[in-house]
Every structure is written in structure tokens, then in C-alpha cells.
VEXDREN-2710 file (C-alpha; in Angstrom, 1 decimal):
% VEXDREN-2710
k/r/px/py/pz
1/MET/0.3/0.0/0.2
2/VAL/1.6/3.2/-0.9
3/ALA/1.2/6.1/1.5
4/VAL/-1.4/8.9/1.1
5/GLN/-0.2/12.6/2.3
6/SER/-2.6/14.8/3.8
7/GLU/-2.6/18.0/5.3
8/GLY/-4.5/17.7/8.2
9/PRO/-4.2/14.4/10.7
10/HIS/-5.6/11.1/10.2
11/LEU/-6.0/10.2/14.1
12/PHE/-7.6/12.4/16.8
13/GLU/-6.9/11.3/20.2
14/LEU/-9.2/12.8/22.8
15/THR/-8.9/12.5/26.9
16/HIS/-11.0/14.0/29.9
17/GLU/-10.8/12.3/33.2
18/ASP/-11.7/8.6/32.8
19/THR/-12.8/9.5/28.7
20/LYS/-10.6/8.5/25.8
21/ILE/-11.9/9.1/22.5
22/LEU/-10.1/7.9/19.2
23/TYR/-11.5/9.3/15.8
24/ARG/-10.0/8.6/12.4
25/PRO/-11.6/11.0/9.9
26/SER/-11.7/8.4/6.8
27/ALA/-10.3/5.1/8.0
28/GLU/-10.1/3.1/4.9
29/GLY/-12.7/5.5/3.3
30/ALA/-15.1/5.4/6.1
31/PRO/-14.7/7.7/9.2
32/GLN/-14.6/5.7/12.7
33/LEU/-14.7/6.7/16.2
34/GLU/-14.1/4.5/19.7
35/TYR/-15.3/6.1/22.7
36/ALA/-14.3/4.4/26.3
37/GLY/-16.1/6.3/29.4
38/PRO/-18.8/6.1/32.0
39/LEU/-21.1/5.4/29.6
40/GLY/-19.5/2.7/28.1
41/ARG/-17.6/1.4/25.4
42/TYR/-18.9/1.9/21.7
43/ARG/-17.3/1.6/18.2
44/PHE/-18.9/4.0/15.6
45/GLU/-18.2/4.2/11.9
46/GLY/-19.5/5.3/8.4
47/ASP/-23.1/6.7/8.7
48/GLU/-23.4/6.2/12.3
49/ILE/-20.7/9.7/13.1
50/GLN/-22.3/12.9/11.9
51/THR/-20.2/15.8/10.9
52/TYR/-20.6/19.0/10.4
53/ASP/-17.2/21.2/9.4
54/SER/-18.0/24.7/10.6
55/ALA/-15.7/28.1/11.2
56/ARG/-15.0/26.6/14.7
57/GLY/-13.7/23.4/12.7
58/ARG/-15.1/20.1/12.5
59/GLU/-18.1/19.0/14.7
60/VAL/-18.8/15.1/15.0
61/SER/-21.5/13.8/17.2
62/VAL/-22.7/9.9/17.9
63/THR/-25.4/8.6/19.7
64/LEU/-24.2/6.7/22.6
65/ASP/-27.6/5.9/24.1
66/ARG/-30.9/5.5/23.0
67/VAL/-33.4/3.7/25.2
68/SER/-36.5/3.6/22.8
69/HIS/-38.2/6.4/22.1
70/LEU/-38.0/8.0/25.8
71/ARG/-34.3/9.0/26.5
72/THR/-31.0/9.7/23.6
73/ILE/-27.5/10.7/25.0
74/THR/-25.1/12.5/22.5
75/LEU/-21.8/12.9/22.5
76/THR/-20.5/16.1/20.2
77/VAL/-16.7/17.1/20.0
78/PHE/-15.3/19.8/18.4
79/LEU/-12.0/19.4/16.2
80/PRO/-9.7/22.4/15.3
81/ASP/-8.7/22.5/11.7
82/LEU/-5.1/21.4/12.1
83/GLU/-2.3/21.1/9.6
84/PHE/0.8/19.7/9.3
85/GLU/4.3/21.5/8.6
86/ASP/6.6/19.4/6.3
87/ASP/9.2/19.4/9.0
88/ALA/6.4/18.4/11.9
89/ALA/6.7/15.3/14.2
90/GLY/3.6/14.0/13.1
91/GLU/1.9/14.5/16.2
92/LEU/0.1/18.3/17.6
93/SER/-1.3/18.5/21.0
94/PHE/-4.4/20.8/21.4
95/ARG/-7.1/21.7/23.7
96/THR/-10.8/21.2/22.5
97/VAL/-14.2/21.0/24.3
98/GLY/-17.0/18.3/24.1
99/ILE/-21.0/17.9/25.2
100/HIS/-22.6/14.9/26.4
101/SER/-26.2/15.6/26.0
102/THR/-29.5/14.0/27.2
103/ARG/-32.8/14.3/25.9
104/ARG/-35.6/13.0/27.4
105/ARG/-39.0/12.8/25.6
106/ALA/-41.9/13.5/27.2
107/LYS/-44.1/10.8/28.9
108/THR/-47.3/12.4/28.8
109/ALA/-48.8/15.1/26.3
110/ASN/-49.0/17.9/29.4
111/VAL/-44.8/17.7/30.1
112/GLY/-42.3/19.0/27.6
113/ALA/-39.5/17.6/27.1
114/ALA/-36.2/17.9/29.2
115/MET/-32.3/18.3/28.4
116/THR/-29.4/18.6/30.0
117/SER/-25.8/18.7/28.9
118/GLU/-22.8/18.2/30.3
119/PRO/-19.5/20.1/29.1
120/LEU/-16.1/18.3/28.4
121/GLU/-12.5/19.8/28.2
122/PHE/-10.2/17.4/26.7
123/GLU/-6.6/17.1/25.9
124/GLY/-6.0/16.1/22.5
125/LEU/-3.4/14.9/20.1
126/ALA/-3.7/15.2/16.3
127/ARG/-1.3/12.4/14.5
128/ASN/-0.7/12.0/11.1
129/ILE/-0.7/8.0/10.4
130/GLU/-0.9/6.0/7.5
131/PHE/-3.7/2.8/7.3
132/GLN/-2.4/-0.3/6.4
133/SER/-4.3/-3.1/4.7
134/THR/-2.9/-5.3/8.1
135/GLY/-4.4/-3.3/10.3
136/SER/-1.4/-1.9/11.8
137/THR/-0.5/2.0/11.6
138/VAL/2.5/3.8/11.0
139/LEU/3.5/7.4/11.9
140/LEU/4.3/9.1/8.8
END
């Protein structure tokens, strides 16, 4: 497999207390996100991940838990636009934010839906790596 160099990172690692997130924007053609934290362990791929490019960078959202139609828990993280310089070591450190949101739907028509959110501050590491067909990764 031939390495394809791009301007931006191929892997984002985010940590906040007991939460760790790995996000690969286009691993083997489809984005991948892994979450391990207080809400469990999850792996998302392709259309399970919603992304939106904005002036702040890329917003990445996934649904962590859905209990029938009564409750939905989502995670959104904000990834800055980063570019590696030619002489960069292949890693860039950054700080960013995210949100755990819980939306509870009304059980009766007389009571409205409730939404709560928990802000998260992440330490981030962006890496420029190459994905190989054997499943191993190599820093560029």
C-alpha cells in the first residue's frame, strides 16, 4: 500500500478524566470513532457518525445510548482545523471541548421534553498516520 500524504491529521486522540475518544476521519474510506468512558464502550463507523464543518472546525457527533423513544444520549466533540508542516514530527497537541447531551422525551402530552448537557474539556493529540491493509498503523 502506498502512503498518501494529506494536510490534516488522520487520527485524533481525546482524553478527559476517565473518557478516551479515538477518531479517524477517513480510515479505509469511512470515518471511525471509538469511545470509552463512564457511559460504556462504543465503536461507530460511517453513517453512525455525523460531521459538520464550521468556522470552529469539525463538529463530530454520535448517539451513545438510545432507550426506545424516551431518552437519547449524544456526544459531540469539536476538532480544530490543523495542518502539519513539512518538518513536523507527525503529532500536534491541542485542547478542545465536547458535550454529553441527554434528551428525555415527554411521557405525557402535558409535560415537555427535558434536555441536559455536560461540558467536557479534552486534551487532544492529532497524529498523521498511515493505515495499512494489515490493520497496523505507521506514523508518517
